[in-house]
LONU-358743 format. One record per residue (C-alpha): residue in one letter; x, y, z. Coordinates in steps of 0.001 Angstrom, whole numbers, padded with zeros to 6 digits, always signed. Example, Ala and Ser with C-alpha at 12.3 -4.5 7.8 and 13.67 -1.06 7.14 Angstrom:
// residues 2
A+012300-004500+007800S+013670-001060+007140
// end
This chain:
// residues 340
X+064555+222895+224053X+063517+219424+224141X+064666+217107+222311X+062031+217200+219370X+063479+221056+218666X+067000+219420+218427X+065938+216633+215948X+064009+219436+214154X+067385+222002+214603X+069432+219115+213179X+067584+218915+209660X+067026+222782+209690X+069712+224288+206953X+072637+225784+208095X+072455+229969+208951X+074395+231657+206384X+078426+232807+206951X+079887+236002+206540X+077171+237726+205013X+077627+241163+206715X+081337+241123+205431X+080066+240780+201604X+077304+243377+201993X+078932+246185+203568X+082493+245540+200771X+079376+245707+197714X+078339+248573+199220X+081685+250555+199443X+082451+249248+196319X+079729+251100+194740X+080348+254457+196389X+083994+254565+195059X+082769+253518+191615X+080652+256945+191936X+083040+258908+192568X+085009+258126+189827X+082490+258574+187653X+081789+261943+188770X+085166+263031+188978X+086047+261563+185631X+082543+263761+183769X+084118+267196+181997X+080861+269591+181889X+080390+271429+179077X+077745+273152+178117X+076904+272653+174166X+076783+275500+171458X+074146+275860+168360X+074846+274833+165179X+074944+277597+162845X+072352+276181+159408X+072641+278102+156563X+069733+277949+153800X+069255+279080+150095X+066316+279745+148324X+066147+278901+144726X+063271+280515+142178X+061858+278314+138719X+062438+281837+137471X+065834+282504+137013X+066119+286558+139150X+068779+288808+139962X+070688+288326+142795X+070636+290537+145299X+073546+292117+146664X+075244+291324+149703X+074989+292743+153024X+077303+295100+153943X+078074+293956+157632X+079356+296650+160255X+082867+296987+161681X+083645+294126+164379X+083301+296162+167507X+086142+296523+169350X+087235+293797+172425X+086313+294868+175636X+089219+294889+178000X+089951+290769+179948X+088155+290381+183652X+089951+289921+186107X+090887+286223+186734X+088313+285339+189777X+090192+283610+192633X+090138+279862+192245X+087651+278213+195210X+089358+276771+198006X+088968+272867+197695X+086440+271041+200120X+088324+267722+202001X+086061+264988+201027X+083584+263757+203065X+084508+260595+204463X+082186+257663+203323X+079488+257007+205451X+079734+253849+207601X+077216+250784+206348X+074460+250163+207684X+074489+247469+210043X+072966+244175+208549X+070628+242599+209792X+070575+239371+210953X+068251+236564+208825X+065937+235311+211123X+065931+230903+211204X+063538+229454+208801X+061331+227646+211464X+062619+224318+211779X+059165+223341+212175X+058272+224110+208554X+061822+223524+206862X+060892+219447+208278X+057543+219251+207193X+058642+220646+203722X+061317+218053+203682X+058464+214869+204907X+056336+216248+201660X+059528+216679+199463X+060328+212800+201039X+056478+212038+200639X+056247+213085+197392X+059414+211499+196029X+058074+208186+197283X+055174+208410+195944X+056072+209340+192552X+058858+206290+193385X+055885+203650+194222X+054008+205268+190643X+056849+204577+188563X+057827+201114+190553X+053604+200544+190372X+053430+201615+186287X+056847+199560+186165X+055733+196592+187749X+052841+197110+185214X+054092+197242+182606X+056362+194244+183089X+053078+192048+184069X+051996+192721+180641X+054796+191755+178651X+054547+188381+180770X+051448+187995+180150X+051888+188993+176710X+054906+186383+176434X+053286+183842+177937X+050314+184132+175713X+052523+184153+173058X+054542+181308+174410X+051436+179651+174778X+050041+179673+171089X+053098+178818+170469X+052815+175790+172264X+049558+174983+170969X+050824+175378+166976X+053659+173386+167187X+051434+170360+169474X+048812+171346+165866X+051401+170879+164012X+053162+168242+165005X+049490+166487+165584X+048566+167332+161756X+051837+165877+161174X+051326+163027+162846X+047636+162201+161321X+049603+162948+157844X+052157+160575+158405X+050089+157580+160111X+048129+158336+156844X+050185+157784+154537X+051800+154746+156519X+048309+152945+155799X+048251+154119+152524X+051136+152978+152214X+050776+148886+153996X+047032+149020+152188X+048769+149269+148496X+051751+147088+149567X+049426+144934+150323X+047208+144656+147450X+049671+144521+145528X+051655+141581+146817X+047801+140232+147005X+047666+141269+143488X+051168+138892+142584X+050435+136237+144884X+047095+135647+142846X+048362+135912+139175X+051561+133401+139900X+049053+131587+141521X+046414+132035+138320X+050021+131952+135717X+051348+128380+137619X+048085+127372+137531X+047517+127770+134150X+051823+126400+133609X+050357+123458+135145X+047500+122695+133576X+049292+123942+130400X+052052+121589+131109X+049743+118713+131634X+047523+119048+129044X+050586+119082+126930X+051531+115759+128361X+048411+114631+128082X+048866+115521+123880X+052157+114111+123998X+050814+110805+125590X+047793+110810+123657X+050611+111661+120619X+053044+108382+121610X+049828+106139+122139X+048862+107236+118445X+052425+106980+117074X+052610+103340+118802X+049276+102325+117832X+050132+103246+113928X+053652+101789+114464X+052048+098866+115290X+049602+098518+112861X+052172+099157+110195X+054777+097171+111841X+052066+094142+111609X+051339+095381+107904X+054848+095134+106680X+055039+091581+108486X+051396+090610+107106X+053247+091627+103407X+056674+089655+104444X+054668+086706+104710X+052557+087484+102200X+056123+087894+099676X+057422+084722+101480X+054112+082013+100857X+054030+083482+097024X+054353+081788+094058X+054723+080767+090087X+056878+082016+087829X+059102+085805+087700X+056151+087379+086600X+053949+085722+089279X+056168+086647+091743X+056831+090090+090968X+053433+090810+090949X+053176+089921+094557X+056647+091396+095290X+054991+094753+093648X+051448+094530+094936X+053071+094046+098770X+054980+096667+099090X+058324+099745+097577X+061039+098369+095840X+064450+097747+097348X+065872+100731+096702X+062771+103187+097225X+064302+103978+101170X+067133+104877+099169X+065518+107242+097219X+063964+108924+100431X+067188+108615+101990X+068872+111006+099058X+066088+113621+098943X+065665+114258+103055X+069770+114322+103928X+070575+117471+101635X+068287+119269+104635X+069521+118407+107193X+071659+120690+109155X+073324+119460+112285X+076412+120276+113008X+077808+118159+116477X+077491+114652+114275X+081319+113937+115276X+079456+114372+119213X+077676+111187+118537X+078323+108032+119575X+077667+105541+117103X+074909+105630+114598X+071392+105365+116253X+068781+105513+114286X+065203+108132+114645X+062034+106726+113178X+059372+108840+111983X+055624+108067+110988X+054511+110124+107905X+051931+110458+105904X+051966+111641+101998X+049419+112617+099572X+049499+110982+096066X+051972+112977+094384X+054196+112475+097597X+053730+115268+099426X+053107+115154+103371X+050590+115897+105164X+050849+116832+108628X+053874+116647+111070X+055705+113155+111166X+055408+112058+114193X+059189+110434+116133X+058073+107177+116880X+060942+106126+117688X+064046+107957+119383X+067219+107789+118933X+068321+108568+122522X+069599+112325+121272X+067220+114682+121546X+068749+117198+119397X+069495+114684+116736X+065656+113789+116425X+064595+117694+115952X+067139+117995+113012X+065760+115153+111319X+061792+116589+112537X+063098+119879+110325X+064975+117916+107568X+061861+116139+106867X+059272+119213+107256X+061807+121060+105292X+061579+118255+102503X+058287+118572+102052X+057561+115975+099367X+059342+112700+098617X+060018+111133+095010X+057573+107852+093910X+058237+104031+093779X+059939+102819+090485X+056023+102120+089256X+055205+105870+090119X+052960+104886+092993X+053354+106804+096498X+052713+104683+099987X+049891+106755+101805X+052053+106128+104946X+055413+104617+105945X+057941+104591+108338X+061041+105901+107401X+064259+105550+109655X+067140+108658+109533X+070397+107925+111290X+073120+111169+111745X+076076+109062+109997X+076393+107800+106047
// end
């Protein structure tokens, strides 16, 4: 036996052990069972069972008389006892046939079968591994595609969000810029308008002051002229009185005007004024004494609050009393003081 045969026999299945003894015991047990069955069975002849039958008719008939049975015959003489058979000796059980030694399978066939089985198992494992690898590859590809799709979607969303945010910021900046420009323009226009208004008011006030100053100067000149005429008047009382009467108001006319305006003065801070400054107003009058237009401040008292209070008192008075001769001068300068 060479080395190849020894290697093949090494992988051959081992020969069965004790198969002859087991076969002999099985045959002996079957024989004993068969003898026990033969010995224990009691054979009997079967007796035929008697059967009786009755016939019935649809029409009632008279029953026939029962037949008389003949008397039984005399019993036969008893037979002589048969001698018991001589028991034969039980034959000895036959020896079991020699068990044929099973032929060992060919080592080459066993090795070839094992090789085929291993090859088949290997191929099956390879097939399963290939299927598993293909499945894993497919799952990995699906996962990769899903990941790529998710990344692309996330990038698109981030891009859209950034674009929307940039657009919103640009709109907000544009709106803020437009609002700031509009506010600046409105402020500039308001400032220019206020400045123009201030300048116009200043010009108007300057013009009014100039007019008031001119009127005051004119009135002063007229008063001086009247005083000079009164001083130069000659003649008796009638002439003097006529000259004085034609030259200006009476001596008590100023007190009458002050008495008419005083009740309309509202100035609670009179005690806070030091001295008794006068505010001079140029007043234009109608023939009935009604104040025409707004009195013009020609000389301030130095206290704007008292100047305003005196102006309001004149406006509230509306109409001044006539002089003792019933006439009202068309224009006069009235001095108003806070204290009596």
